[in-house]
Structure formats: C-alpha cells, structure tokens
KEVEX-99221 format. One record per residue (C-alpha): residue in three letters; x, y, z. Coordinates in pm, 1 decimal, padded with zeros to 6 digits, always signed. Layout:
! residues N
REC	resn	east	north	up
REC	Ala	X	Y	Z
...
***
This chain:
! residues 319
REC	resn	east	north	up
REC	Met	-02835.1	+01065.4	+06692.9
REC	Lys	-02529.8	+00916.7	+06511.0
REC	Trp	-02540.1	+00732.7	+06157.3
REC	Leu	-02301.4	+00497.5	+06019.7
REC	Lys	-02349.6	+00500.5	+05617.9
REC	Lys	-02320.1	+00190.0	+05447.0
REC	Gly	-02293.9	+00301.6	+05096.4
REC	Leu	-02529.5	+00292.0	+04795.8
REC	Ile	-02717.4	-00058.0	+04801.1
REC	Leu	-02906.2	+00006.0	+04471.2
REC	Asp	-02645.5	+00133.6	+04240.7
REC	Leu	-02772.0	+00209.5	+03901.1
REC	Ser	-02461.7	+00217.9	+03737.1
REC	Asp	-02498.2	-00173.7	+03736.1
REC	Gln	-02832.1	-00227.8	+03544.4
REC	Ile	-02734.0	-00585.9	+03457.8
REC	Ser	-02801.8	-00718.0	+03778.3
REC	Leu	-03162.7	-00574.9	+03823.0
REC	Asn	-03249.0	-00742.2	+03496.7
REC	Thr	-03463.1	-00426.4	+03415.2
REC	Lys	-03398.1	-00052.1	+03341.5
REC	Phe	-03439.0	+00217.9	+03619.0
REC	Glu	-03413.4	+00561.3	+03513.3
REC	Phe	-03418.7	+00705.6	+03863.3
REC	Ala	-03469.6	+00543.8	+04198.8
REC	Gln	-03651.1	+00812.7	+04418.3
REC	Ser	-03812.5	+00845.6	+04764.3
REC	Pro	-03711.5	+00456.5	+04901.9
REC	Gln	-03987.6	+00330.9	+05152.8
REC	Thr	-04004.3	+00022.5	+05308.4
REC	Leu	-04228.2	-00305.8	+05375.6
REC	Val	-04058.0	-00512.0	+05582.6
REC	Phe	-04148.7	-00916.1	+05588.3
REC	Glu	-03999.3	-01185.5	+05786.0
REC	Asp	-03707.7	-01260.8	+05560.4
REC	Phe	-03663.8	-00970.2	+05348.7
REC	Val	-03738.6	-00567.9	+05299.8
REC	Arg	-03921.4	-00428.0	+05006.8
REC	Ile	-03817.6	-00092.5	+04882.9
REC	Tyr	-04065.3	+00078.2	+04668.2
REC	Phe	-03911.9	+00406.0	+04494.4
REC	Ser	-04041.6	+00630.6	+04190.6
REC	Thr	-03865.4	+00562.2	+03863.0
REC	Arg	-03910.2	+00790.6	+03507.1
REC	Lys	-04043.3	+00619.7	+03182.1
REC	Lys	-04102.3	+00869.0	+02879.8
REC	Asp	-04446.9	+00936.5	+02738.7
REC	Ile	-04463.8	+00809.4	+02409.9
REC	Asp	-04683.6	+01047.4	+02262.9
REC	Ser	-04536.2	+01360.8	+02464.2
REC	Gly	-04212.4	+01296.4	+02490.4
REC	Lys	-04206.2	+01374.9	+02853.0
REC	Phe	-04144.1	+01209.6	+03171.9
REC	Leu	-04413.4	+01028.3	+03381.1
REC	Ser	-04286.2	+00909.5	+03714.4
REC	Phe	-04408.1	+00539.2	+03845.5
REC	Ile	-04345.8	+00319.4	+04098.0
REC	Ser	-04143.9	+00013.9	+04113.4
REC	Phe	-03929.4	-00199.0	+04389.5
REC	Val	-03682.2	-00435.2	+04485.9
REC	Asp	-03675.3	-00685.6	+04748.1
REC	Phe	-03336.4	-00690.2	+04941.8
REC	Asp	-03210.1	-00955.7	+05183.9
REC	Lys	-03228.3	-00802.2	+05600.1
REC	Lys	-02869.4	-00771.5	+05545.7
REC	Phe	-02913.9	-00503.0	+05260.1
REC	Glu	-02654.3	-00654.0	+05040.5
REC	Arg	-02825.6	-00897.8	+04804.8
REC	Ile	-03129.7	-00819.6	+04601.2
REC	Leu	-03383.8	-01057.0	+04593.1
REC	Asn	-03633.0	-01003.1	+04314.3
REC	Thr	-03753.3	-00675.6	+04173.4
REC	Ser	-04076.0	-00553.0	+03989.0
REC	Lys	-04202.5	-00674.0	+03713.9
REC	Asp	-04559.7	-00563.5	+03656.1
REC	Val	-04757.1	-00228.0	+03732.9
REC	Val	-04726.2	-00163.5	+04079.6
REC	Ile	-05011.8	+00093.7	+04086.9
REC	Ala	-05138.6	+00236.4	+03771.9
REC	Leu	-05140.8	+00629.4	+03715.3
REC	Gly	-05436.7	+00802.0	+03723.4
REC	Gly	-05652.7	+00871.5	+03404.3
REC	Leu	-05703.0	+01190.3	+03191.3
REC	Gly	-05710.4	+01499.4	+03427.0
REC	Cys	-05719.4	+01309.3	+03758.8
REC	Phe	-05474.6	+01435.4	+04000.3
REC	Asp	-05207.3	+01171.9	+03954.0
REC	Glu	-05231.7	+01125.6	+03561.1
REC	His	-04865.5	+01204.6	+03514.9
REC	Gly	-04700.8	+01024.4	+03804.4
REC	Ile	-04665.9	+00888.6	+04162.4
REC	Phe	-04413.2	+01029.0	+04332.5
REC	Pro	-04337.4	+00970.3	+04601.0
REC	Ile	-04533.9	+00658.9	+04762.7
REC	Asn	-04567.1	+00605.3	+05150.3
REC	Ile	-04646.3	+00220.7	+05262.6
REC	Leu	-04824.2	+00118.9	+05559.9
REC	Arg	-04921.4	-00178.9	+05737.8
REC	His	-05193.8	-00157.4	+06033.8
REC	Asp	-05463.0	-00391.2	+06124.1
REC	Gly	-05402.2	-00663.6	+05875.0
REC	Lys	-05388.4	-00430.7	+05551.0
REC	Ile	-05119.1	-00267.3	+05330.7
REC	Tyr	-05189.6	+00066.0	+05296.5
REC	Ala	-05033.0	+00316.6	+05032.3
REC	Tyr	-05027.2	+00700.8	+05047.2
REC	Thr	-04918.4	+00809.7	+04701.2
REC	Cys	-04804.1	+01197.8	+04595.9
REC	Gly	-04988.9	+01198.0	+04235.6
REC	Trp	-04885.7	+01502.1	+04025.4
REC	Ser	-04997.3	+01642.4	+03661.7
REC	Arg	-04889.5	+01915.7	+03481.0
REC	Arg	-05000.8	+02244.4	+03475.2
REC	Val	-04963.6	+02529.4	+03214.2
REC	Ser	-04849.2	+02832.4	+03426.4
REC	Val	-04640.4	+02598.4	+03694.0
REC	Ser	-04466.4	+02276.6	+03618.3
REC	Val	-04679.5	+02043.6	+03878.5
REC	Glu	-05014.7	+02034.8	+04109.0
REC	Thr	-04999.9	+01720.1	+04363.6
REC	Ser	-05228.4	+01545.7	+04616.5
REC	Thr	-05244.5	+01286.0	+04815.7
REC	Gly	-05408.7	+00926.2	+04742.9
REC	Leu	-05493.9	+00609.3	+04916.1
REC	Ala	-05438.1	+00235.4	+04761.3
REC	Tyr	-05454.1	-00059.3	+04933.4
REC	Ser	-05267.8	-00409.6	+04850.0
REC	Tyr	-05440.5	-00731.1	+04859.6
REC	Asp	-05127.5	-00935.0	+04737.0
REC	Asp	-04843.0	-00867.1	+04988.5
REC	Gly	-04749.5	-00533.8	+04854.6
REC	Leu	-04704.7	-00640.4	+04496.1
REC	Thr	-04954.6	-00418.0	+04340.8
REC	Phe	-05252.3	-00191.4	+04512.5
REC	Gln	-05572.1	-00067.3	+04380.6
REC	Lys	-05678.3	+00278.3	+04417.6
REC	Val	-05928.3	+00351.9	+04675.7
REC	Gly	-06090.2	+00583.8	+04453.7
REC	Thr	-05994.3	+00799.2	+04147.3
REC	Gly	-05940.4	+01107.2	+04345.7
REC	Pro	-05734.8	+01246.0	+04669.3
REC	Val	-05797.0	+01207.2	+05022.1
REC	Leu	-05579.5	+01479.9	+05116.7
REC	Thr	-05562.1	+01789.9	+04872.3
REC	Ser	-05568.5	+02179.3	+04875.1
REC	Ser	-05748.9	+02364.6	+05098.2
REC	Leu	-05877.1	+02769.3	+05198.0
REC	Phe	-05570.0	+02793.7	+05355.6
REC	Glu	-05345.9	+02544.9	+05189.7
REC	Pro	-05412.2	+02616.5	+04841.6
REC	Met	-05164.5	+02424.6	+04636.0
REC	Leu	-04900.0	+02160.1	+04628.5
REC	Val	-05001.0	+01922.3	+04921.6
REC	Gly	-04815.3	+01557.7	+04921.1
REC	Asp	-04537.0	+01362.1	+05030.7
REC	Ser	-04767.5	+01222.8	+05268.9
REC	Phe	-04585.4	+00980.2	+05578.9
REC	Val	-04805.6	+00787.8	+05769.3
REC	Arg	-04802.6	+00649.2	+06091.3
REC	Val	-05066.8	+00491.6	+06369.7
REC	Tyr	-04984.8	+00570.7	+06708.6
REC	Asp	-05248.4	+00529.8	+07004.8
REC	Gly	-05486.6	+00422.1	+06763.3
REC	Val	-05486.9	+00707.4	+06532.6
REC	Phe	-05310.0	+00777.5	+06213.3
REC	His	-05107.0	+01019.2	+06208.1
REC	Met	-05005.0	+01200.9	+05869.4
REC	Trp	-04677.2	+01445.2	+05827.1
REC	Tyr	-04715.6	+01607.0	+05458.7
REC	Ile	-04604.2	+01924.1	+05276.1
REC	Phe	-04818.9	+02188.5	+05142.3
REC	Gly	-04693.5	+02495.5	+04943.9
REC	Lys	-04703.0	+02871.6	+05067.8
REC	Gly	-04649.9	+03005.0	+04684.7
REC	Trp	-04496.3	+02994.9	+04354.1
REC	Lys	-04231.2	+03265.3	+04297.0
REC	Asp	-04222.7	+03450.6	+03967.5
REC	Ala	-04013.3	+03316.2	+03686.2
REC	Asp	-03717.3	+03471.6	+03599.8
REC	Glu	-03474.5	+03455.7	+03308.4
REC	Asn	-03271.3	+03209.4	+03440.4
REC	Glu	-03541.1	+02997.9	+03600.1
REC	Pro	-03892.5	+02906.8	+03566.7
REC	Pro	-04116.1	+02937.9	+03886.2
REC	Ala	-03999.4	+02807.8	+04186.6
REC	Arg	-04233.5	+02656.6	+04442.5
REC	Val	-04187.8	+02692.0	+04818.8
REC	Tyr	-04330.8	+02446.3	+05048.9
REC	Lys	-04367.1	+02357.8	+05453.8
REC	Ile	-04416.7	+02029.9	+05651.4
REC	Ala	-04767.1	+02024.5	+05826.0
REC	His	-04959.4	+01750.0	+06035.1
REC	Ala	-05300.4	+01583.6	+05999.1
REC	Val	-05494.6	+01320.9	+06192.9
REC	Ser	-05749.9	+01050.5	+06107.1
REC	Lys	-05978.4	+00788.6	+06237.8
REC	Asp	-05977.0	+00544.2	+05947.2
REC	Gly	-05687.2	+00642.3	+05781.8
REC	Ile	-05948.3	+00797.7	+05468.1
REC	Glu	-06117.6	+01120.8	+05656.8
REC	Trp	-05856.7	+01347.9	+05782.2
REC	Lys	-05815.4	+01657.9	+05990.4
REC	Lys	-05577.2	+01889.0	+05896.3
REC	Glu	-05444.4	+02133.3	+06152.5
REC	Glu	-05489.8	+02397.4	+05837.2
REC	Gly	-05193.6	+02562.5	+05753.2
REC	Arg	-04996.3	+02548.4	+06025.3
REC	Gln	-04615.3	+02509.7	+05978.6
REC	Ile	-04475.6	+02237.4	+06218.7
REC	Ile	-04100.1	+02263.5	+06151.6
REC	Ser	-03928.6	+02607.3	+06191.2
REC	Asp	-03710.0	+02751.4	+05908.0
REC	Ser	-03328.4	+02748.2	+05925.4
REC	Leu	-03226.1	+02865.1	+05574.5
REC	Asn	-03523.4	+03155.7	+05542.9
REC	Ala	-03864.0	+03195.4	+05503.2
REC	Asp	-03847.7	+03052.2	+05173.4
REC	Glu	-03690.3	+02732.9	+05285.6
REC	Cys	-03874.9	+02468.5	+05098.9
REC	Gln	-03928.0	+02124.8	+05336.5
REC	Ala	-03992.1	+01802.2	+05200.3
REC	Leu	-04030.7	+01428.8	+05275.0
REC	Pro	-04097.9	+01390.4	+05607.2
REC	Thr	-04055.1	+01059.1	+05789.9
REC	Val	-04108.3	+00996.0	+06174.3
REC	Leu	-03987.7	+00723.8	+06365.5
REC	Lys	-04033.1	+00640.9	+06741.7
REC	Ile	-03770.1	+00542.2	+06966.9
REC	Gly	-03807.1	+00498.4	+07315.3
REC	Asp	-04070.1	+00780.5	+07440.7
REC	Arg	-03932.7	+01010.8	+07172.7
REC	Tyr	-04068.6	+01088.2	+06800.9
REC	His	-03776.3	+01154.5	+06577.6
REC	Met	-03819.2	+01323.5	+06205.6
REC	Tyr	-03608.1	+01346.5	+05929.1
REC	Phe	-03671.3	+01547.3	+05615.0
REC	Cys	-03502.9	+01736.9	+05332.5
REC	Tyr	-03472.3	+02129.1	+05273.3
REC	Arg	-03303.5	+02325.9	+05052.5
REC	Gln	-03311.1	+02679.6	+04868.9
REC	Ala	-03590.6	+02785.2	+04674.9
REC	Thr	-03411.5	+02880.3	+04362.4
REC	Asp	-03070.1	+02739.0	+04205.0
REC	Phe	-03074.4	+02436.5	+04358.0
REC	Arg	-03064.9	+02202.8	+04053.2
REC	Lys	-02679.6	+02279.1	+04015.5
REC	Asn	-02576.0	+02480.3	+04284.2
REC	Ala	-02451.8	+02224.5	+04545.4
REC	Asn	-02422.2	+02489.7	+04834.1
REC	Arg	-02792.1	+02553.9	+04758.8
REC	Gly	-02937.6	+02159.6	+04734.4
REC	Tyr	-03062.5	+01960.9	+04977.0
REC	Arg	-02947.4	+01859.4	+05283.7
REC	Leu	-03111.0	+01613.7	+05564.7
REC	Gly	-03285.5	+01790.2	+05859.4
REC	Tyr	-03406.2	+01677.0	+06162.0
REC	Ala	-03641.7	+01778.6	+06451.2
REC	Phe	-03791.7	+01564.0	+06765.1
REC	Ser	-04086.4	+01555.8	+06941.9
REC	Asp	-04234.2	+01406.3	+07264.7
REC	Asp	-04593.9	+01459.3	+07228.5
REC	Leu	-04636.2	+01485.2	+06850.8
REC	Ile	-04753.4	+01811.0	+06862.6
REC	Thr	-04447.5	+02036.7	+06934.3
REC	Trp	-04131.1	+01995.0	+06722.1
REC	Thr	-03761.3	+02067.8	+06824.1
REC	Arg	-03542.7	+02131.9	+06537.9
REC	Asn	-03188.8	+02008.4	+06543.0
REC	Asp	-02993.1	+01950.4	+06197.3
REC	Glu	-02670.9	+01952.1	+06402.5
REC	Gly	-02806.3	+01669.1	+06576.2
REC	Ser	-02914.7	+01474.8	+06299.4
REC	Gly	-02584.2	+01297.5	+06303.1
REC	Ile	-02538.3	+01255.6	+05955.1
REC	Glu	-02396.4	+01478.7	+05668.6
REC	Ile	-02291.6	+01508.3	+05321.4
REC	Ser	-01972.1	+01311.6	+05235.0
REC	Glu	-01661.7	+01432.6	+05106.7
REC	Thr	-01654.1	+01251.8	+04790.7
REC	Gly	-01884.8	+01036.0	+04591.5
REC	Trp	-02268.4	+00974.7	+04556.4
REC	Asp	-02391.3	+01192.2	+04862.7
REC	Ser	-02126.6	+01451.5	+04821.6
REC	Glu	-02329.9	+01724.5	+04702.2
REC	Met	-02670.3	+01655.1	+04782.3
REC	Met	-02898.6	+01421.2	+05065.1
REC	Cys	-03254.9	+01428.4	+05006.2
REC	Tyr	-03562.1	+01197.7	+05059.7
REC	Pro	-03495.8	+01026.1	+05366.6
REC	His	-03705.0	+00728.1	+05492.3
REC	Ile	-03631.5	+00605.6	+05875.9
REC	Phe	-03767.5	+00257.1	+05951.9
REC	Glu	-03679.0	-00055.7	+06210.2
REC	Cys	-03579.9	-00426.2	+06121.1
REC	Asp	-03553.6	-00643.1	+06367.9
REC	Gly	-03498.2	-00406.1	+06665.0
REC	Lys	-03234.0	-00190.5	+06460.4
REC	Gln	-03289.1	+00163.7	+06275.3
REC	Phe	-03215.7	+00223.9	+05925.4
REC	Leu	-03228.1	+00537.0	+05711.2
REC	Leu	-03276.8	+00509.3	+05351.6
REC	Tyr	-03169.0	+00849.8	+05125.1
REC	Asn	-03095.9	+00946.0	+04768.5
REC	Gly	-02754.4	+01156.7	+04683.4
REC	Asn	-02631.4	+01388.8	+04423.7
REC	Glu	-02909.7	+01427.5	+04131.7
REC	Phe	-03201.6	+01350.0	+04334.5
REC	Gly	-03167.8	+00991.9	+04306.2
REC	Lys	-02995.4	+00941.6	+03967.1
REC	His	-02748.3	+00692.0	+04074.9
REC	Gly	-02982.0	+00497.6	+04300.3
REC	Phe	-03011.1	+00509.8	+04701.0
REC	Gly	-02805.5	+00391.7	+05002.0
REC	Ile	-02867.7	+00324.0	+05355.6
REC	Ala	-02719.5	+00394.9	+05712.6
REC	Glu	-02761.5	+00203.4	+06068.7
REC	Leu	-02875.2	+00380.4	+06341.3
REC	Gln	-02559.3	+00376.0	+06612.0
REC	Gln	-02678.8	+00240.5	+07013.9
***
C-alpha cells in the first residue's frame, strides 16, 4: 500500500467559504453520488443549559476531484437522543452504507457518566431523502454492551460482502483508575459481528481481532475496511491509553491490517503506506481514517493534529 497525500480538503481555518461555523470536523465518512461525494463528520456545539459540548453530524459535498465545496448541511442531519438515551449527548462517529436501494447510518451515540466520562453504543437510522437527513429505526441501540463486552461499544463500520452484513467496531476492555494528572482512561479494542439484515447482530463475543503493537493497554479505534482485488484492507487508529492529548509521541497513529477471509487479520503497520508528516496539520497525530472507492480509485480520509480541530485531509492510493 502506498498513499499520496493531497493535504487538507476541509480547512477549518477558512470558515468564510463554508457559510457556517464548524468547531471540529472529526471522523469523515463518505456517501458517493454520480457527480459528487458527500462527506459526513462530527462537529461540536455548546449546550446552552450545561455549557458542555454536544456532538452533532454535519456534511460537506465535494466535487469528485475534492477541490471544490459544492454544498454544506443546513438542517439537522440526525437528531440526538432524548433524556437518558444512549445518544443523548452526541453522535461521533457516523458510518454511512448504501445497500439494496437504502441508505443506512450506523451511529456511535454517547452519553455522559458520573464515575467515568462516557458510555457508547451503536444505533441505526435510514435516510429517505438521499442522505440529507436520517430517521432512527428506534430510540435504542442495535449493538451495545454485553456479558464479555461490558462497555464502550461503538465506532461501527459496516459493509456487505456476499449478502452478509459485516460490522467492525470497538469494545471497552476497562477503565484505568484516575491519577492526580488525568481522569480515568479507557482501553478499547477492535471486534467483529455479522448480520443477515443489518439490525440483529451476532458478535464474536469479546474476541479482539487486531493484535496489539504498543502494549496490552493500546487503544484501537475507528476501523474502516475496503476490498481491493481478493484482499480486505483495514485501517484504524491507535494510541497509548494515557498522556496522549498533548504528548505527540503517545498520540494517535494510523494502523493497518489485511485479511483474505474476513476472519483472520494480519497486522502490518509498516505496510500502511502512510505516516505522519514532518511539519504541518498532520505532523503530530493521524486519526479517524476512512477508506473508500470513487470512480475506480481508492482514497483515504483522515484527521490530523488535535483530533480534527483543523479539518480533514485526503490521500489517494497509488496503483
């Protein structure tokens, strides 16, 4: 794998051309149309009542050269959950799937906790207006904590292969006790589930499918999968469990694995074909990847420094 970086395509330092205000643009995910590409992402707004941030989904439409912004979302793309629901305080990220004439959205809904910062689950919604807005199938999640995956189920990425829905997602292994410098830190790994209809899911309960590279407390997030030829390629991001927000040496990097059967995955970060830059917006961190195909070419969207505060960039796979 070898990627050619093309730089920031959504630069949040240039808010004037967007005709709106985005605080962040995290976890870009695509829906490809005939003559443009819609890129969804998670942004933030302050809750008037609490003063704390909430996560919302927005989108930007690009031409297929990813050089010109054609449109930005104006309405609520998908509503947050009601009082006490799993997605009461935000949706981050969202994964879009076009299948069998429908447009699905798998959401990572989150809500605040008292003893720890957050809990997450995966929800489902459909769009009936070509992806402008989404309506939830129900108020609860389609994938959530269970006996051997007790917390932090989310970051779901779904694709259909040979008539079977495949979901790659993360689940929490536990929370590390707080110390005087940091709050409790989460540890999470990548897992896999299958479904016949995209609603009822069968997990491989508690099975971590991507090996650790850093240590047992390595955090793995945002799996994204694309089949090229006869091989399945996965990108994800990983980091140390603690001291990762301001210490660039412990922050997110992009990881890579491949599989020939969707069961066994071989991790090979050295073969990812992309690394942090020496300077600039992705010189300290690379995170929240999304690989997709457009007009026979393969692309990689990702966030850089400060978890998407500056926007997102794109790279193209070299043949």
